[in-house]
N, C-alpha and C positions, 0 to 999 in steps of 0.2 A: 504494500500500500504506500502511496506517495504521501509525503508530509504535507499538512495544510500550508497554504501559501503564507500565512501569518507567522509560521515557525521558520520560514526560510531566512537565510542570511540576507542582509540588504544587498541589492545589486548596485553596481556603480562604485565609484571611488570616493575616498575621503580626502580632504585637503591636506597636502603634505606641508608640515610646518616649515620645511626648508624654503618654501616659496614666499615666506614673509620678507625675504630679502629683496623681492621685486616690487615695483610699483603696482598699484591696483590694475592699471590698464595692461601692464605686461602679463600679469597673472591671467586676466581675461583673454588676452590674445593667445596665450598658450592653450587655454581651454578651448577657444574658438577653433584653433588649428588642429585640435585633436591630440595635443601633447599631454594634456591632463584629462583623466577619465571623467566621464559625465557623472555628476553627483546622483545619489539615490533618488532624489525628487524627480530628476529628469527621466530616470528609468521607470519610475512609477507612473508619471503623467504623460511622458512623451515631450515635455517642454524642451525646446532647443534654442540656444542662443543663435540668432541669425545675423545681427549687426552689432558691432561694438565700436565706439568712438569716444573721445574725451567728452564726458558729461552725458553720454547717451548709450542706450543698449536696447535691443529689440529681441523678443522671443516669439516663437510660435508654439502652439500646443494643439494637437488634434482633439476634436470633440468626439470621443468614442461613446458607444452605448453605455458603458459601465459608469461614466461620469455624469450622465444626464439624469435629471429627476424623472420620476414616473410619468410626469406630464410632457416630457420631451424637452423641457427647458434646461438651461444651464444654471446650476445653483450659484448664488452670490459668493459663497465661500470658495468655489473653484475660480471665479473671476479674481478674487483676492489673491489666491495662490499664483495665478498667472501674472498679476500686477506686481507682486513682490519681486519677481526676478528682474525685470527691467529697472525698477526703482532702486533696488539694492545694488545692481551692477552699475547703473549710471553714477551712483555715489562712489562706488568702488573705483571707477576709472580715474577719479580725481585724487585718490589717496597716495601718499608717498610710501616708500618701503616701511615695513614694520607697523 
């Protein structure tokens, strides 16, 4: 019998503390180019960084059936999850090392 999905180890990578020596935009550019593994939230939701620049970042996220409400709408909490990525990354692009 297969383990229930909630007992699986998280998929995706965790942030390597050695990257704190880089500026925020350097970290995101490594992530964008595939040199840093996608974080677990990206594995779970399909969120993907599509554009990164100083003071800006854009993400996409597929709307699959498992994230829709029974009425077929998108829950506000899911919109908040999607908004968190660009907001946090836009701020991160302006940060110095450490």
